[in-house]
PyMOL commands that place a pseudoatom at each C-alpha (Angstrom):
pseudoatom trace, name=CA, resn=UNK, resi=1, chain=A, elem=C, hetatm=0, pos=[-7.941, -12.605, 9.984]
pseudoatom trace, name=CA, resn=UNK, resi=2, chain=A, elem=C, hetatm=0, pos=[-10.321, -14.211, 7.521]
pseudoatom trace, name=CA, resn=UNK, resi=3, chain=A, elem=C, hetatm=0, pos=[-8.746, -15.819, 4.436]
pseudoatom trace, name=CA, resn=UNK, resi=4, chain=A, elem=C, hetatm=0, pos=[-11.555, -14.276, 2.362]
pseudoatom trace, name=CA, resn=UNK, resi=5, chain=A, elem=C, hetatm=0, pos=[-10.163, -10.783, 3.037]
pseudoatom trace, name=CA, resn=UNK, resi=6, chain=A, elem=C, hetatm=0, pos=[-9.522, -8.495, 0.076]
pseudoatom trace, name=CA, resn=UNK, resi=7, chain=A, elem=C, hetatm=0, pos=[-8.559, -4.893, -0.577]
pseudoatom trace, name=CA, resn=UNK, resi=8, chain=A, elem=C, hetatm=0, pos=[-10.151, -3.028, -3.454]
pseudoatom trace, name=CA, resn=UNK, resi=9, chain=A, elem=C, hetatm=0, pos=[-11.794, 0.212, -4.434]
pseudoatom trace, name=CA, resn=UNK, resi=10, chain=A, elem=C, hetatm=0, pos=[-15.265, 0.463, -2.893]
pseudoatom trace, name=CA, resn=UNK, resi=11, chain=A, elem=C, hetatm=0, pos=[-18.238, 2.047, -4.606]
pseudoatom trace, name=CA, resn=UNK, resi=12, chain=A, elem=C, hetatm=0, pos=[-19.514, 5.504, -3.717]
pseudoatom trace, name=CA, resn=UNK, resi=13, chain=A, elem=C, hetatm=0, pos=[-22.609, 3.929, -2.134]
pseudoatom trace, name=CA, resn=UNK, resi=14, chain=A, elem=C, hetatm=0, pos=[-20.458, 1.674, 0.024]
pseudoatom trace, name=CA, resn=UNK, resi=15, chain=A, elem=C, hetatm=0, pos=[-18.407, 4.640, 1.212]
pseudoatom trace, name=CA, resn=UNK, resi=16, chain=A, elem=C, hetatm=0, pos=[-21.514, 6.681, 1.927]
pseudoatom trace, name=CA, resn=UNK, resi=17, chain=A, elem=C, hetatm=0, pos=[-22.842, 3.878, 4.138]
pseudoatom trace, name=CA, resn=UNK, resi=18, chain=A, elem=C, hetatm=0, pos=[-20.008, 4.485, 6.638]
pseudoatom trace, name=CA, resn=UNK, resi=19, chain=A, elem=C, hetatm=0, pos=[-18.698, 7.984, 6.038]
pseudoatom trace, name=CA, resn=UNK, resi=20, chain=A, elem=C, hetatm=0, pos=[-19.557, 11.408, 7.387]
pseudoatom trace, name=CA, resn=UNK, resi=21, chain=A, elem=C, hetatm=0, pos=[-17.835, 13.043, 4.407]
pseudoatom trace, name=CA, resn=UNK, resi=22, chain=A, elem=C, hetatm=0, pos=[-19.809, 14.760, 1.671]
pseudoatom trace, name=CA, resn=UNK, resi=23, chain=A, elem=C, hetatm=0, pos=[-20.648, 12.868, -1.513]
pseudoatom trace, name=CA, resn=UNK, resi=24, chain=A, elem=C, hetatm=0, pos=[-18.413, 15.253, -3.507]
pseudoatom trace, name=CA, resn=UNK, resi=25, chain=A, elem=C, hetatm=0, pos=[-15.404, 14.686, -1.245]
pseudoatom trace, name=CA, resn=UNK, resi=26, chain=A, elem=C, hetatm=0, pos=[-15.867, 10.911, -1.347]
pseudoatom trace, name=CA, resn=UNK, resi=27, chain=A, elem=C, hetatm=0, pos=[-16.212, 10.961, -5.147]
pseudoatom trace, name=CA, resn=UNK, resi=28, chain=A, elem=C, hetatm=0, pos=[-13.071, 13.073, -5.437]
pseudoatom trace, name=CA, resn=UNK, resi=29, chain=A, elem=C, hetatm=0, pos=[-11.086, 10.587, -3.319]
pseudoatom trace, name=CA, resn=UNK, resi=30, chain=A, elem=C, hetatm=0, pos=[-12.403, 7.709, -5.447]
pseudoatom trace, name=CA, resn=UNK, resi=31, chain=A, elem=C, hetatm=0, pos=[-11.596, 9.529, -8.699]
pseudoatom trace, name=CA, resn=UNK, resi=32, chain=A, elem=C, hetatm=0, pos=[-8.063, 10.245, -7.469]
pseudoatom trace, name=CA, resn=UNK, resi=33, chain=A, elem=C, hetatm=0, pos=[-7.520, 6.589, -6.471]
pseudoatom trace, name=CA, resn=UNK, resi=34, chain=A, elem=C, hetatm=0, pos=[-6.928, 7.512, -2.819]
pseudoatom trace, name=CA, resn=UNK, resi=35, chain=A, elem=C, hetatm=0, pos=[-9.311, 4.967, -1.256]
pseudoatom trace, name=CA, resn=UNK, resi=36, chain=A, elem=C, hetatm=0, pos=[-8.583, 1.454, -0.037]
pseudoatom trace, name=CA, resn=UNK, resi=37, chain=A, elem=C, hetatm=0, pos=[-11.627, -0.632, 0.842]
pseudoatom trace, name=CA, resn=UNK, resi=38, chain=A, elem=C, hetatm=0, pos=[-11.518, -3.791, 2.915]
pseudoatom trace, name=CA, resn=UNK, resi=39, chain=A, elem=C, hetatm=0, pos=[-13.931, -6.628, 2.209]
pseudoatom trace, name=CA, resn=UNK, resi=40, chain=A, elem=C, hetatm=0, pos=[-14.737, -10.072, 3.604]
pseudoatom trace, name=CA, resn=UNK, resi=41, chain=A, elem=C, hetatm=0, pos=[-15.737, -11.951, 0.474]
pseudoatom trace, name=CA, resn=UNK, resi=42, chain=A, elem=C, hetatm=0, pos=[-18.042, -9.295, -1.017]
pseudoatom trace, name=CA, resn=UNK, resi=43, chain=A, elem=C, hetatm=0, pos=[-19.034, -7.675, 2.313]
pseudoatom trace, name=CA, resn=UNK, resi=44, chain=A, elem=C, hetatm=0, pos=[-17.681, -4.128, 2.637]
pseudoatom trace, name=CA, resn=UNK, resi=45, chain=A, elem=C, hetatm=0, pos=[-16.402, -3.605, 6.199]
pseudoatom trace, name=CA, resn=UNK, resi=46, chain=A, elem=C, hetatm=0, pos=[-14.365, -0.411, 6.029]
pseudoatom trace, name=CA, resn=UNK, resi=47, chain=A, elem=C, hetatm=0, pos=[-12.050, 1.945, 4.199]
pseudoatom trace, name=CA, resn=UNK, resi=48, chain=A, elem=C, hetatm=0, pos=[-9.014, 4.186, 4.427]
pseudoatom trace, name=CA, resn=UNK, resi=49, chain=A, elem=C, hetatm=0, pos=[-8.691, 7.461, 2.515]
pseudoatom trace, name=CA, resn=UNK, resi=50, chain=A, elem=C, hetatm=0, pos=[-5.211, 8.903, 2.125]
pseudoatom trace, name=CA, resn=UNK, resi=51, chain=A, elem=C, hetatm=0, pos=[-3.446, 11.795, 0.465]
pseudoatom trace, name=CA, resn=UNK, resi=52, chain=A, elem=C, hetatm=0, pos=[-0.109, 11.988, -1.261]
pseudoatom trace, name=CA, resn=UNK, resi=53, chain=A, elem=C, hetatm=0, pos=[2.631, 12.990, -2.151]
pseudoatom trace, name=CA, resn=UNK, resi=54, chain=A, elem=C, hetatm=0, pos=[2.840, 13.997, 1.515]
pseudoatom trace, name=CA, resn=UNK, resi=55, chain=A, elem=C, hetatm=0, pos=[1.296, 10.789, 2.794]
pseudoatom trace, name=CA, resn=UNK, resi=56, chain=A, elem=C, hetatm=0, pos=[-1.539, 11.376, 5.229]
pseudoatom trace, name=CA, resn=UNK, resi=57, chain=A, elem=C, hetatm=0, pos=[-4.322, 9.158, 6.510]
pseudoatom trace, name=CA, resn=UNK, resi=58, chain=A, elem=C, hetatm=0, pos=[-7.333, 11.398, 6.080]
pseudoatom trace, name=CA, resn=UNK, resi=59, chain=A, elem=C, hetatm=0, pos=[-10.073, 8.999, 7.166]
pseudoatom trace, name=CA, resn=UNK, resi=60, chain=A, elem=C, hetatm=0, pos=[-10.195, 5.418, 8.428]
pseudoatom trace, name=CA, resn=UNK, resi=61, chain=A, elem=C, hetatm=0, pos=[-13.571, 3.845, 9.219]
pseudoatom trace, name=CA, resn=UNK, resi=62, chain=A, elem=C, hetatm=0, pos=[-14.596, 0.292, 10.088]
pseudoatom trace, name=CA, resn=UNK, resi=63, chain=A, elem=C, hetatm=0, pos=[-18.259, -0.709, 10.409]
pseudoatom trace, name=CA, resn=UNK, resi=64, chain=A, elem=C, hetatm=0, pos=[-19.367, -1.000, 14.036]
pseudoatom trace, name=CA, resn=UNK, resi=65, chain=A, elem=C, hetatm=0, pos=[-19.925, -4.751, 13.854]
pseudoatom trace, name=CA, resn=UNK, resi=66, chain=A, elem=C, hetatm=0, pos=[-16.383, -5.339, 12.578]
pseudoatom trace, name=CA, resn=UNK, resi=67, chain=A, elem=C, hetatm=0, pos=[-14.411, -3.082, 14.932]
pseudoatom trace, name=CA, resn=UNK, resi=68, chain=A, elem=C, hetatm=0, pos=[-11.620, -4.449, 17.127]
pseudoatom trace, name=CA, resn=UNK, resi=69, chain=A, elem=C, hetatm=0, pos=[-11.047, -7.393, 14.799]
pseudoatom trace, name=CA, resn=UNK, resi=70, chain=A, elem=C, hetatm=0, pos=[-7.860, -6.225, 13.079]
pseudoatom trace, name=CA, resn=UNK, resi=71, chain=A, elem=C, hetatm=0, pos=[-9.386, -4.634, 9.983]
pseudoatom trace, name=CA, resn=UNK, resi=72, chain=A, elem=C, hetatm=0, pos=[-8.048, -1.128, 10.708]
pseudoatom trace, name=CA, resn=UNK, resi=73, chain=A, elem=C, hetatm=0, pos=[-4.550, -2.544, 11.202]
pseudoatom trace, name=CA, resn=UNK, resi=74, chain=A, elem=C, hetatm=0, pos=[-4.896, -4.442, 7.931]
pseudoatom trace, name=CA, resn=UNK, resi=75, chain=A, elem=C, hetatm=0, pos=[-5.833, -1.223, 6.103]
pseudoatom trace, name=CA, resn=UNK, resi=76, chain=A, elem=C, hetatm=0, pos=[-2.874, 0.647, 7.597]
pseudoatom trace, name=CA, resn=UNK, resi=77, chain=A, elem=C, hetatm=0, pos=[-0.537, -2.172, 6.570]
pseudoatom trace, name=CA, resn=UNK, resi=78, chain=A, elem=C, hetatm=0, pos=[-1.989, -2.141, 3.051]
pseudoatom trace, name=CA, resn=UNK, resi=79, chain=A, elem=C, hetatm=0, pos=[-1.317, 1.608, 2.806]
pseudoatom trace, name=CA, resn=UNK, resi=80, chain=A, elem=C, hetatm=0, pos=[2.251, 1.164, 4.071]
pseudoatom trace, name=CA, resn=UNK, resi=81, chain=A, elem=C, hetatm=0, pos=[2.927, -1.142, 1.097]
pseudoatom trace, name=CA, resn=UNK, resi=82, chain=A, elem=C, hetatm=0, pos=[2.428, 1.883, -1.191]
pseudoatom trace, name=CA, resn=UNK, resi=83, chain=A, elem=C, hetatm=0, pos=[4.955, 4.078, 0.629]
pseudoatom trace, name=CA, resn=UNK, resi=84, chain=A, elem=C, hetatm=0, pos=[8.663, 4.062, -0.123]
pseudoatom trace, name=CA, resn=UNK, resi=85, chain=A, elem=C, hetatm=0, pos=[11.167, 3.337, 2.665]
pseudoatom trace, name=CA, resn=UNK, resi=86, chain=A, elem=C, hetatm=0, pos=[12.276, 6.542, 4.334]
pseudoatom trace, name=CA, resn=UNK, resi=87, chain=A, elem=C, hetatm=0, pos=[9.023, 8.369, 3.586]
pseudoatom trace, name=CA, resn=UNK, resi=88, chain=A, elem=C, hetatm=0, pos=[6.634, 9.407, 6.348]
pseudoatom trace, name=CA, resn=UNK, resi=89, chain=A, elem=C, hetatm=0, pos=[2.900, 9.078, 6.795]
pseudoatom trace, name=CA, resn=UNK, resi=90, chain=A, elem=C, hetatm=0, pos=[0.927, 11.449, 9.038]
pseudoatom trace, name=CA, resn=UNK, resi=91, chain=A, elem=C, hetatm=0, pos=[-2.509, 11.575, 10.604]
pseudoatom trace, name=CA, resn=UNK, resi=92, chain=A, elem=C, hetatm=0, pos=[-4.607, 13.557, 13.056]
pseudoatom trace, name=CA, resn=UNK, resi=93, chain=A, elem=C, hetatm=0, pos=[-6.664, 11.860, 15.728]
pseudoatom trace, name=CA, resn=UNK, resi=94, chain=A, elem=C, hetatm=0, pos=[-8.983, 13.307, 18.344]
pseudoatom trace, name=CA, resn=UNK, resi=95, chain=A, elem=C, hetatm=0, pos=[-7.278, 13.650, 21.724]
pseudoatom trace, name=CA, resn=UNK, resi=96, chain=A, elem=C, hetatm=0, pos=[-10.343, 11.990, 23.300]
pseudoatom trace, name=CA, resn=UNK, resi=97, chain=A, elem=C, hetatm=0, pos=[-10.148, 8.959, 20.979]
pseudoatom trace, name=CA, resn=UNK, resi=98, chain=A, elem=C, hetatm=0, pos=[-7.832, 6.806, 23.064]
pseudoatom trace, name=CA, resn=UNK, resi=99, chain=A, elem=C, hetatm=0, pos=[-8.734, 3.597, 21.207]
pseudoatom trace, name=CA, resn=UNK, resi=100, chain=A, elem=C, hetatm=0, pos=[-7.619, 5.077, 17.878]
pseudoatom trace, name=CA, resn=UNK, resi=101, chain=A, elem=C, hetatm=0, pos=[-4.445, 6.468, 19.430]
pseudoatom trace, name=CA, resn=UNK, resi=102, chain=A, elem=C, hetatm=0, pos=[-3.654, 3.021, 20.804]
pseudoatom trace, name=CA, resn=UNK, resi=103, chain=A, elem=C, hetatm=0, pos=[-4.249, 1.466, 17.377]
pseudoatom trace, name=CA, resn=UNK, resi=104, chain=A, elem=C, hetatm=0, pos=[-1.888, 3.921, 15.684]
pseudoatom trace, name=CA, resn=UNK, resi=105, chain=A, elem=C, hetatm=0, pos=[0.769, 3.487, 18.367]
pseudoatom trace, name=CA, resn=UNK, resi=106, chain=A, elem=C, hetatm=0, pos=[0.581, -0.286, 17.860]
pseudoatom trace, name=CA, resn=UNK, resi=107, chain=A, elem=C, hetatm=0, pos=[1.388, 0.391, 14.184]
pseudoatom trace, name=CA, resn=UNK, resi=108, chain=A, elem=C, hetatm=0, pos=[4.479, 2.462, 15.121]
pseudoatom trace, name=CA, resn=UNK, resi=109, chain=A, elem=C, hetatm=0, pos=[2.984, 5.938, 14.836]
pseudoatom trace, name=CA, resn=UNK, resi=110, chain=A, elem=C, hetatm=0, pos=[4.467, 8.482, 17.241]
pseudoatom trace, name=CA, resn=UNK, resi=111, chain=A, elem=C, hetatm=0, pos=[2.857, 11.618, 18.627]
pseudoatom trace, name=CA, resn=UNK, resi=112, chain=A, elem=C, hetatm=0, pos=[4.629, 14.648, 17.193]
pseudoatom trace, name=CA, resn=UNK, resi=113, chain=A, elem=C, hetatm=0, pos=[2.381, 17.579, 18.116]
pseudoatom trace, name=CA, resn=UNK, resi=114, chain=A, elem=C, hetatm=0, pos=[-1.022, 18.783, 19.255]
pseudoatom trace, name=CA, resn=UNK, resi=115, chain=A, elem=C, hetatm=0, pos=[-3.332, 21.076, 17.294]
pseudoatom trace, name=CA, resn=UNK, resi=116, chain=A, elem=C, hetatm=0, pos=[-5.370, 22.988, 19.824]
pseudoatom trace, name=CA, resn=UNK, resi=117, chain=A, elem=C, hetatm=0, pos=[-9.127, 23.054, 19.099]
pseudoatom trace, name=CA, resn=UNK, resi=118, chain=A, elem=C, hetatm=0, pos=[-8.581, 21.442, 15.676]
pseudoatom trace, name=CA, resn=UNK, resi=119, chain=A, elem=C, hetatm=0, pos=[-12.030, 19.928, 15.993]
pseudoatom trace, name=CA, resn=UNK, resi=120, chain=A, elem=C, hetatm=0, pos=[-14.866, 22.082, 17.320]
pseudoatom trace, name=CA, resn=UNK, resi=121, chain=A, elem=C, hetatm=0, pos=[-14.925, 20.195, 20.611]
pseudoatom trace, name=CA, resn=UNK, resi=122, chain=A, elem=C, hetatm=0, pos=[-11.478, 18.611, 20.820]
pseudoatom trace, name=CA, resn=UNK, resi=123, chain=A, elem=C, hetatm=0, pos=[-7.762, 18.921, 20.140]
pseudoatom trace, name=CA, resn=UNK, resi=124, chain=A, elem=C, hetatm=0, pos=[-6.024, 16.848, 17.474]
pseudoatom trace, name=CA, resn=UNK, resi=125, chain=A, elem=C, hetatm=0, pos=[-2.989, 14.717, 18.172]
pseudoatom trace, name=CA, resn=UNK, resi=126, chain=A, elem=C, hetatm=0, pos=[-0.703, 14.720, 15.131]
pseudoatom trace, name=CA, resn=UNK, resi=127, chain=A, elem=C, hetatm=0, pos=[1.054, 11.390, 14.676]
pseudoatom trace, name=CA, resn=UNK, resi=128, chain=A, elem=C, hetatm=0, pos=[3.742, 10.257, 12.252]
pseudoatom trace, name=CA, resn=UNK, resi=129, chain=A, elem=C, hetatm=0, pos=[5.347, 7.013, 11.165]
pseudoatom trace, name=CA, resn=UNK, resi=130, chain=A, elem=C, hetatm=0, pos=[8.541, 6.816, 9.141]
pseudoatom trace, name=CA, resn=UNK, resi=131, chain=A, elem=C, hetatm=0, pos=[8.435, 3.825, 6.815]
for i in range(1, 131): cmd.bond("trace and resi %d" % i, "trace and resi %d" % (i + 1))
show_as sticks, trace
zoom trace
């Protein structure tokens, strides 16, 4: 991982460059302080949006040119630093997204259930990690 790596709050424009969420939803997450951005020097490469007090990864996106380089793992690990021991963090992932499932499993998330037709065209795998 690059020594120039940093975690900070991205701008709304940076989020919009990668996200499929609405501007209002992104702004709400920013206003609530629920966004972690990952940067190489000043280059924005991705973000993680979470909810709390029931910790949940709501969205995790890395730019296409920076995928499979450890940035998603770094974001997950940065989030885990915010969570108290004994607490859990949850997420939903498309059943067809095997790469994402593999990533989460490598970070000690376990499959706990399936939500049938959660997405229009796919089921959701619900995963959990106890910190």
